[in-house]
C-alpha positions in Angstrom: 153.3 -17.8 22.5 153.7 -20.2 25.3 155.5 -19.8 28.4 156.0 -23.3 30.5 157.5 -22.9 33.9 160.4 -25.7 34.4 164.1 -26.6 35.2 166.2 -24.5 33.1 168.1 -27.2 31.9 165.2 -29.3 30.8 165.8 -29.4 27.1 162.3 -30.6 26.0 161.0 -27.4 27.2 163.0 -25.1 25.2 162.2 -27.3 22.2 158.5 -27.1 22.8 158.7 -23.2 23.4 160.8 -22.9 20.3 158.5 -24.8 18.4 155.5 -22.6 19.5 157.1 -19.1 20.1 160.0 -19.3 17.3 159.5 -21.9 14.6 155.5 -21.3 14.5 156.1 -17.8 13.7 158.7 -18.2 11.1 156.7 -21.0 9.6 153.9 -18.9 9.1 155.9 -16.1 7.6 157.4 -18.6 5.2 153.9 -20.0 4.2 152.5 -16.7 3.6 155.7 -14.7 2.3 154.3 -15.1 -1.6 151.0 -13.5 -0.7 152.3 -10.7 1.0 151.9 -7.3 -0.8 154.5 -4.8 -1.3 155.1 -2.9 0.9 154.2 -5.0 3.8 154.9 -5.2 7.3 155.2 -8.4 9.5 155.1 -8.0 13.2 156.2 -11.0 15.6 155.3 -10.8 19.5 158.4 -10.9 21.7 158.7 -10.6 25.3 160.0 -7.7 27.5 161.4 -10.8 29.6 164.4 -10.9 27.0 166.1 -8.4 29.2 165.5 -10.0 32.3 166.3 -13.3 34.1 163.2 -15.1 35.6 163.4 -18.6 37.2 161.5 -21.5 35.4 161.3 -19.3 32.1 164.7 -20.2 30.6 163.1 -22.0 27.4 160.5 -19.3 26.8 162.8 -16.3 27.3 165.5 -18.2 25.0 162.8 -18.9 22.4 161.4 -15.4 22.3 165.0 -13.8 22.2 165.9 -16.1 19.2 162.8 -15.1 17.6 163.9 -11.2 18.2 167.3 -11.9 16.6 165.8 -13.7 13.8 163.3 -10.9 12.9 166.2 -8.3 13.1 167.9 -10.6 10.2 164.6 -10.6 8.4 164.3 -7.3 8.5 167.2 -6.5 6.5 167.1 -9.5 4.2 163.2 -8.6 3.2 163.9 -4.6 3.1 164.6 -4.6 -0.8 161.3 -6.5 -1.2 159.4 -3.6 0.7 158.8 -5.8 3.5 159.2 -4.5 7.0 159.9 -7.0 9.9 159.3 -5.7 13.6 158.9 -7.2 17.2 156.6 -5.9 19.9 157.6 -6.7 23.5 154.6 -6.3 25.5 154.6 -6.8 29.3 152.8 -9.2 31.3 149.5 -10.5 29.5 146.8 -12.4 30.9 146.4 -15.3 28.1 144.4 -18.4 28.5 
């Protein structure tokens, strides 16, 4: 995902974070849904920050937390099709 430090009330930052961290992940699942075998497992990457407050990362944290909530719903919706949906929430990770 992408984490952009910014003013918490700056809406464009949330939109960018959601586009990558949330919508990007969900659009990928949507595009590949028909090709998933049964049973299948889908794993999204969340963040440990969902339980914390960190200045400048409101958009990032909100987008990852929204993705986690969406994944919980997808897990229920796709269970009958034999598709498990989970989120892993790693700690700090160095990314380029």
